[in-house]
N, C-alpha and C positions, 0 to 999 in steps of 0.2 A: 504494500500500500504506500502510495506517495502521500505522506502526512501533510506536507505543505499544500499540495493540491486539494486534499480533502478539506483542510481548514479554510482555504480561500473559497472553495465552493460553498462551504457552510456559511461563511460570512455573507456571501451573495444571497443565499437561501433565507437566512433569518433576518436580514436587514428589513426594517419596517415592522417587524414583529417583536423585537426586543428594544430595549433602551441602550443607546451608547452611553456607557457610564463615565462619569468624570474621573479625572486624575488630579490629585492634590499633592503639592509639594509639602513635605514634612520637614520643617525647620529642626524640630527636636531630634528626629531620627537621623537626619543628615548630619547634625552636629555630633551626635553620639557615635555615628559610624565613620565620621570624617569623609563623607561622600555625599552625593545627591541622592536622596530617597524620595520616591514618589509613591503614593498610595492609589491604587485603582479601586474605586468605591463601588464594588459590586453589590454592596448592601443597598444601593439605590436602584438596583435592577427591579423590574416590575414585580417579580415574585419574591424579592428580598435576597437573592443570591445568584451566583454565577451558574447555578444548576439549570436555570431557565434556558441558557444557551444550548446545552446538550439535549435537553428534552425537546426543545423546539426544533432543533435540527433533525433529530431522529424522527419526530412526528411528520415533519414536512418532507422527509425522505421516503416515507412510506407510500405505497401505491394507494390510489383512491379506494380500492377494495379493502386493503388493510386498515386504512383510516376509518372505514365504516365498521370495523370489528370492535369488539370490546377490548379496551386497552388495560393492561395489568402492569403494575410496578410494585416494588417493595421499598419502603423508606420510612424513616422515623422523623423526617423533617423536610429539608430544603428540596430534595429531588421530588418528594411527594407533592409539595406545594407547586413545583414547576410543572409536573405532569397534570396536576389538577387545574392549574391556570390554562395550560394548552388545551385541555379537553373542554373547559368552559368556553374559551375563545372560539373554538372551531365546532362546538356542538357535539363533541364526542362523548362516549360513555365509557366508564371504566372503574377500576378499583385500585386502591392502595392497600397493600398488606403491611401490617405493623405487628411487632411483637406484643404479646399480652401485657407486658409491663411498660408500654410506651407512656411517656409523660402526658398528663392531662393537658398541659399547655400546648404540646404539639398536636394532640388529637383535636383540641378545640380550633387550632389554626387551620388544620386540614378540613374541618367541617365547613369552612367558608366556600369550599369548592363543591360542585355538583358531581361528586364521585362517591362510590361506595367505599366505606372503610371496613376492612376485614382484618381480623386478628388471628394470629397463629404463632405458636412457639414462645420461647422465653428469651430469645435474642434476635437481632437483626438477620443473622445468617440463616436461622431456621425459617424466619418469615420469607426471606428471599428465595430460598430453595423451594419452599412450598408454593409460593406465588408463581415461580417459573414452571414448576411441574403442573400446577393447576391450569395455567395458561396453555401449556402444550397439550394437555389432555382435552381441553375444551375448544381448541382452535382460536384462542384469543392471541393478541399480540402482546408480548412482554417487552417493556422498555427498561433496560438495565440502568441502574443508577450510575454505573461506572465502567462496565465491561462490554462496551460496544463501540465500534469505530466511529459511528455517526454521533454518538454522545460525546466521545472524546474530541472529535473534530469541532463540534459546536462549542465546547468549552474552550478549545484552542483559539476561538475568535477573539478572546481577550487579547492575545498577542497581536492580532491584526489591528485592533484599536490602539494598543499601546504604541505600535510603530508610527501611527499617525499623530499621537498625542504627545509623545516624549521625543525630543530631538535625538538624544543619544542614550542607548541602553547597553549597559555592560553585563548585567545579570538580572534575572527575575526570580 
């Protein structure tokens, strides 16, 4: 896979569906590190984190047939919110699987979206494995929170924005 090409395609695909987040110079961290430090404020993204980039790219990469299917993911927070937002935006239907011990605050935040919340297992890994298996058995589409080239490419669009926003970057 040509990662750079995938990220550039993702940037084109999701433009207009996500927010270009600001970059702020940090005087404090720059002084502390004796260098120039900039902060990419992904907390101002529509769903509250960079996870929207990956979820949006994955969803928009699906065929129309797959978009019309029930979408399943597993998450205890930001990825779930991102998938929930995407499904609300495009009128899709789906479920977010969470562990039985997910925090009430995260559950309440996910209730803002028109998705089914389902609970399984005692940790995130158990929930994810069950969600993936359930999706496969039922012909649903599973959107991984991290283990998918389209999700990764979408998240990589942060770099595309940084290249436009910061004159010289030595490390990220």
